[in-house]
PALUM-415725 format. One record per residue (C-alpha): residue number from 0; x, y, z negated. Coordinates in steps of 0.001 Angstrom, whole numbers, plus 500000, padded with zeros to 6 digits. Layout:
REC resi     c1     c2     c3
REC  NUM      X      Y      Z
...
end
This chain:
REC resi     c1     c2     c3
REC    0 536647 623042 912879
REC    1 535652 623150 916578
REC    2 535646 619923 918505
REC    3 539080 619127 919911
REC    4 539787 617618 923294
REC    5 540353 613850 923413
REC    6 543959 612748 923302
REC    7 545571 612420 926703
REC    8 546625 609030 928000
REC    9 550233 610177 927825
REC   10 549889 611167 924171
REC   11 548246 607852 923293
REC   12 551008 605905 925060
REC   13 553637 607812 923089
REC   14 551791 607180 919829
REC   15 551389 603498 920634
REC   16 555148 603296 921221
REC   17 555838 604944 917852
REC   18 553780 602264 916104
REC   19 556244 599594 917273
REC   20 558266 599859 914067
REC   21 558159 599322 910303
REC   22 554781 600692 909213
REC   23 555249 601717 905597
REC   24 552321 601373 903182
REC   25 553337 603640 900282
REC   26 552252 603097 896707
REC   27 550159 605625 894831
REC   28 552008 606302 891550
REC   29 550002 606884 888385
REC   30 550873 608621 885145
REC   31 551621 606585 882033
REC   32 548375 607703 880383
REC   33 546252 604586 880818
REC   34 543085 606354 879668
REC   35 543360 609043 882339
REC   36 545204 606989 884980
REC   37 545844 610130 886997
REC   38 547851 610149 890197
REC   39 551345 611574 889799
REC   40 551356 613782 892884
REC   41 554908 615030 892444
REC   42 556102 611441 892362
REC   43 553917 610595 895341
REC   44 555563 613316 897424
REC   45 559020 612175 896315
REC   46 558330 608582 897345
REC   47 557085 609674 900782
REC   48 560159 611885 901215
REC   49 562412 608944 900311
REC   50 560804 606792 903009
REC   51 561217 609470 905662
REC   52 564782 610202 904570
REC   53 565558 606515 905181
REC   54 564276 606764 908750
REC   55 560811 605267 908327
REC   56 558795 606296 911383
REC   57 555207 605529 910342
REC   58 553602 606069 906930
REC   59 550081 604921 906014
REC   60 548574 606651 902977
REC   61 545478 604913 901601
REC   62 546576 601423 902590
REC   63 546064 598426 900340
REC   64 549497 598808 898729
REC   65 548350 602358 897950
REC   66 545400 600897 895970
REC   67 542865 602323 898422
REC   68 539911 600619 896762
REC   69 540656 602104 893319
REC   70 541036 605718 894444
REC   71 538269 608301 894319
REC   72 537298 610142 897485
REC   73 539108 613208 896158
REC   74 542265 611181 895515
REC   75 542137 609593 898962
REC   76 541924 613013 900560
REC   77 544798 614349 898523
REC   78 546906 611282 899329
REC   79 546634 612162 903025
REC   80 547371 615832 902355
REC   81 550346 614977 900137
REC   82 551756 612623 902766
REC   83 551365 615104 905605
REC   84 553054 617819 903538
REC   85 555949 615567 902483
REC   86 556511 614436 906074
REC   87 556368 618007 907351
REC   88 559034 619008 904827
REC   89 561449 616432 906261
REC   90 564255 617485 908542
REC   91 563250 618067 912153
REC   92 563806 614912 914162
REC   93 563130 612544 911265
REC   94 559443 613224 910776
REC   95 557216 610193 910510
REC   96 553797 609640 912033
REC   97 551030 609754 909397
REC   98 548409 607033 909923
REC   99 545673 607620 907346
REC  100 543724 604676 905978
REC  101 539931 605062 906129
REC  102 537042 602700 905480
REC  103 534200 601642 903166
REC  104 530675 602608 904305
REC  105 530418 604254 907700
REC  106 529567 607795 906507
REC  107 532545 607642 904125
REC  108 534831 606419 906911
REC  109 533641 609190 909241
REC  110 534183 611889 906619
REC  111 537641 610519 905839
REC  112 538539 610363 909532
REC  113 537604 613984 910103
REC  114 539449 615058 906971
REC  115 542576 613167 908081
REC  116 542424 614946 911446
REC  117 542015 618351 909802
REC  118 544825 617600 907330
REC  119 547280 616865 910153
REC  120 547398 613080 910404
REC  121 548138 611733 913867
REC  122 546244 608467 913634
REC  123 543911 606338 911531
REC  124 544118 602802 910208
REC  125 540567 601516 909778
REC  126 540171 599034 906938
REC  127 538204 595863 907499
REC  128 534531 596826 906962
REC  129 533347 595786 903500
REC  130 530065 593965 903942
REC  131 528922 590395 903214
REC  132 527250 590080 906618
REC  133 529226 591156 909674
REC  134 528175 590591 913264
REC  135 530522 591018 916196
REC  136 528280 593761 917576
REC  137 528240 595519 914217
REC  138 532022 595298 913897
REC  139 532418 596912 917315
REC  140 529860 599629 916553
REC  141 531485 600496 913203
REC  142 534910 601030 914779
REC  143 533448 602749 917832
REC  144 531741 605313 915595
REC  145 534991 606055 913741
REC  146 537097 606255 916899
REC  147 534591 608478 918692
REC  148 534382 610873 915738
REC  149 538059 611799 916199
REC  150 538940 611212 919879
REC  151 542116 613263 919487
REC  152 543569 610732 917011
REC  153 544960 607274 917664
REC  154 543136 604424 915916
REC  155 544658 601235 914520
REC  156 542334 598328 913721
REC  157 543028 596397 910517
REC  158 541907 592837 911225
REC  159 541491 590402 908348
REC  160 538538 588471 909785
REC  161 539446 585545 912028
REC  162 536080 585849 913778
REC  163 537284 589022 915503
REC  164 538637 587925 918865
REC  165 540406 589500 921793
REC  166 537205 590112 923731
REC  167 535802 592173 920857
REC  168 538929 594337 920748
REC  169 538949 594784 924524
REC  170 535260 595771 924562
REC  171 535847 598337 921832
REC  172 538884 599869 923538
REC  173 537088 600034 926895
REC  174 534646 602447 925303
REC  175 537063 604171 922897
REC  176 540482 604549 924572
REC  177 542025 606053 921431
REC  178 541999 602546 919900
REC  179 545675 601846 920502
REC  180 546894 599508 917776
REC  181 546029 596338 915905
REC  182 547288 595462 912450
REC  183 546713 591706 912430
REC  184 546635 590320 908885
REC  185 545589 586701 909347
REC  186 548083 583976 908564
REC  187 547848 582215 911916
REC  188 550436 583165 914554
REC  189 548856 580861 917131
REC  190 545532 582666 916841
REC  191 547349 585998 916874
REC  192 549042 585064 920142
REC  193 545702 584192 921719
REC  194 543889 587280 920414
REC  195 546685 589600 921596
REC  196 546694 588139 925075
REC  197 542917 588076 925384
REC  198 542697 591723 924293
REC  199 545714 592865 926302
REC  200 549246 592329 925079
REC  201 550491 595552 926681
REC  202 547376 597588 925917
REC  203 547950 597912 922158
REC  204 550657 598160 919544
REC  205 550502 594719 917903
REC  206 551569 594960 914263
REC  207 552236 591943 912055
REC  208 550028 592897 909125
REC  209 551353 590434 906558
REC  210 554695 592207 906166
REC  211 558245 590875 906379
REC  212 557525 587174 905820
REC  213 555241 587017 908850
REC  214 557283 589303 911074
REC  215 559676 586817 912767
REC  216 556920 584346 913658
REC  217 554572 587011 914936
REC  218 557373 588790 916787
REC  219 558069 585613 918730
REC  220 554523 585671 920149
REC  221 554033 589377 920797
REC  222 554211 591643 917742
REC  223 556380 594741 918093
REC  224 556060 596094 914561
REC  225 555256 595010 911027
REC  226 553729 596542 907931
REC  227 555700 596749 904722
REC  228 555209 597433 901041
REC  229 558730 596233 900303
REC  230 560031 599264 902239
REC  231 559023 601400 899238
REC  232 561762 599602 897302
REC  233 564469 598663 899813
REC  234 563992 600600 903058
REC  235 567388 599545 904404
REC  236 566376 595894 904175
REC  237 563162 596424 906147
REC  238 565051 598472 908741
REC  239 567662 595733 909137
REC  240 564944 593149 909817
REC  241 563383 595430 912419
REC  242 566746 595903 914119
REC  243 567396 592149 914203
REC  244 563977 591437 915700
REC  245 564299 594172 918293
REC  246 567677 592787 919282
REC  247 566389 589220 919572
REC  248 568770 588063 916833
REC  249 566463 585587 915142
REC  250 569318 583944 913253
REC  251 570056 587227 911494
REC  252 566336 587914 911088
REC  253 565944 584659 909184
REC  254 568875 585474 906915
REC  255 567064 588688 906045
REC  256 563827 586725 905718
REC  257 565488 584619 903046
REC  258 566598 587799 901272
REC  259 563017 589072 900984
REC  260 561324 585724 900454
REC  261 561243 585606 896637
REC  262 559948 589158 896370
REC  263 557266 588689 899007
REC  264 556155 585339 897622
REC  265 555638 586968 894230
REC  266 553416 589504 895975
REC  267 551475 586801 897837
REC  268 550943 584465 894858
REC  269 547419 583828 893585
REC  270 545758 585289 896683
REC  271 547986 588395 896472
REC  272 546774 589272 892974
REC  273 550068 591031 892168
REC  274 550671 592503 895619
REC  275 550919 596089 894358
REC  276 552142 595297 890849
REC  277 555324 593650 892141
REC  278 556228 596676 894255
REC  279 555528 599095 891411
REC  280 557497 597003 888936
REC  281 560510 597089 891245
REC  282 560183 600849 891633
REC  283 559943 601200 887857
REC  284 563106 599165 887332
REC  285 564880 601415 889840
REC  286 563633 604517 888045
REC  287 561670 605723 891066
REC  288 558076 605495 889767
REC  289 555958 604031 886996
REC  290 554625 600484 886932
REC  291 551032 601502 886155
REC  292 548259 600053 888332
REC  293 544490 600265 888141
REC  294 542202 597288 887497
REC  295 541591 594772 888944
REC  296 545379 594712 889420
REC  297 547547 594208 886325
REC  298 550861 595298 884893
REC  299 553121 592251 885202
REC  300 554037 590009 882265
REC  301 557687 589860 881121
REC  302 558460 586582 882908
REC  303 557542 588031 886304
REC  304 559387 591261 885544
REC  305 562498 589195 884884
REC  306 562195 587491 888256
REC  307 562001 590876 889952
REC  308 565136 591953 888094
REC  309 566952 588975 889598
REC  310 565806 589911 893106
REC  311 566895 593528 892663
REC  312 570311 592437 891412
REC  313 570720 590267 894493
REC  314 569711 593126 896783
REC  315 572121 595449 895011
REC  316 574951 592979 895581
REC  317 573980 592748 899245
REC  318 574104 596516 899655
REC  319 570371 596910 900294
REC  320 569789 599239 897325
end
């Protein structure tokens, strides 16, 4: 494919505005054959279509809730292609932005970025670089290389390292203007507030990267969007929280926070060991997908499944399902 022109400033501003929303991280459903553990691509497309049909505006294939680190390169590529196709099939006016997750070693991230561009994604979400030794200069260079490989795409940084500060983000964006968003996934709203202001509060889409439980606190200090795995299960609930936060109705936002708390705390328990398993179990109980996950995740034991059943019953009574 010939080199494309860099995205215009106007296009990047529009994309940055679109990121100020619920950023869905879809699951990757597997077949029930544990030996093969193949991806169920028909189910994958159906789950993406369900998100878009419920008004979700941003979808991130190959995120952590999609079990990015267990997928082969071929599966990661197809996940992007499947998502783009499912979004394109949606009714005009309700199409979501596809933000493809990329990462791992730099050559792999570059290949994935170019594939996402060619497949029709509009932006990238760059996973935290996996390396035991990370310098600030190396972190900047890694993301600069990815951003510069696809200047026509928007780039969202996924920050899970508290050593990354606002100056690092600002330096990166000064060189690579297509860096337009930050998914901040550190449980420290005070540090988030400082990092966002040091980098430029109005220069990026600031996304609360720890989902619904973190959203109200981070919103109060500058976030304008939040990621969600729960949205796979109860998209109306995530949308209601977004609406409350946008409207400045923190009392209502906290009522909704209480509604999602048990579910999200199950996902966060034991250093998020069951983060994906809880979402997939809920989908299985709703008849929307299987509960199968790949190691090192696990299929949940009966006691945890029962707790999810209680949460789903409560959501059903509240009209969220």
